[in-house]
Steps between C-alpha positions, in 0.01 A plus 500: 500500500329247724577257783539194282377146544655157447445324168474158660448357845861377496618859465338611826801440733728711283225760451459532875874552545476793256201644684685483830838624384663155537366432848337150508157427632435193718421193286147485638433856377638421156274192476202708601573755228538219242161368611345845448637538146388146423149575626460784245661313213804729495515876488365694200697813601748503215234439236286774655791741508589432141141566395511829687828591326364411157182704554702797633739483202205509256354800676824694530656405171824434696691188595411363847730257674420252781749442779444302816684546827501146627469280190545479124500723309703686757523881495860468385388294204239759406762772525727308264221498239457875556873549436499280187207693361692826530265660749645814655223593744284264706198548725512240782159412641444241772164326500452570867305828549614579857860579585688293760864428553413133494350523153576815296834549681615151408391539139699820478812334644470215244454749217791719604734199542408379149534846352835566661652174375335472158363832382659789698417752222127427518283784636242355736179672617397297813140541612490469879129475554165531321269396777274805455497525119145580384515225236594240755227616733248483215610147407474373858172687540347328197601158627356584847171633359455186291567279798274696737208465255568126461526433873194717578300289258610182677484621862191717469676783683819709478798282571777640725818576312853430624782653291816290517868559429811295557635515849854609570728450801432744787865603493447635147236756598668578829774674297264748335398290202210661311324173426217504761413859422486435126287184541255698714490777243429248221218343703344838579514616141347181361223513767435865410487408127213256558321712760578269794587633841498180705780251441782318668866460415715192564839358413553155350771251408720554804841338477606171659828631650360547851545875542201727561309624192250781482126436545215471545485167325224406258406212724444736791266711294302197378469387865379840614239514225384144583456607867287791375273247324615576149489207261678652197817705460651655189882512488639770275877464441652844435867412539499255212421555136531144355390148579775315680540275801407761761165537318432154363606314813497739798162657406323248284596196702632582848272792587196338350571187700549712816174682430314170461617398845344826638181471301605785267506483121811679372473681168769706327535760225639394168868587453593783264728280279493656147162675522479803274458750784812376672710500184385858431613590854842350443526685168419828664754448780774428240412789261465749783850414620641522148333838442618641832857421414477667163365818655 
């Protein structure tokens, strides 16, 4: 399961209503989001997710279904295919490593609503979090090592690393949500995997609704590094596993433009997408859950 992305620019207003549970955004905000999707030529998220599913199915020798929370194919549509195929037991895996009520919690609600109405007999194994899975850490670590070597070659010195994850509203974590803790744990484990003890952590892609969101922001970290005289920064997203608008626009366009204004060149690690290490990690997560249930 993944967040979903509009197929066409004309779909964006309806897509945003799905994201916000029917609450409309101001027209100016909608137009800004349309502009961002246009700037990246549309989101590749569905294509990336399908490639991940196909690779995982080949590795597992089991059917793998794709369901999106906010756009087609919706989770309910995927569950209908599961029912038609006669599947009795399903492992539900969200492509968001860290658990938050604003992400995993909403995926679970969508899945349970679809199961209750369309497949009440289906046994579902729901994976809450996999932020510290060794395979995930290895996959992120490989991408980080590659990027550190590349940026060192260009900068002539080690480039400071800023891990990033999606911001969430402050009210979310005020209620005991595990998200911040799990993001910090992922960052620490990836840093440890590559032998790095000096890094920063920031939150990106804050919402436009006006309420407070957690920080520090990526922009604040770029500004601080610029003030320290640094001319390069390496952003390492660890809350995302696929190319989509928060990577291709927020990082590759907006943060790079912001960095240019501060005299800082912004680099980033390559997304995991359907890399073999990542697919192996997903396979291990699924098979471990299946084996645990059998025992």
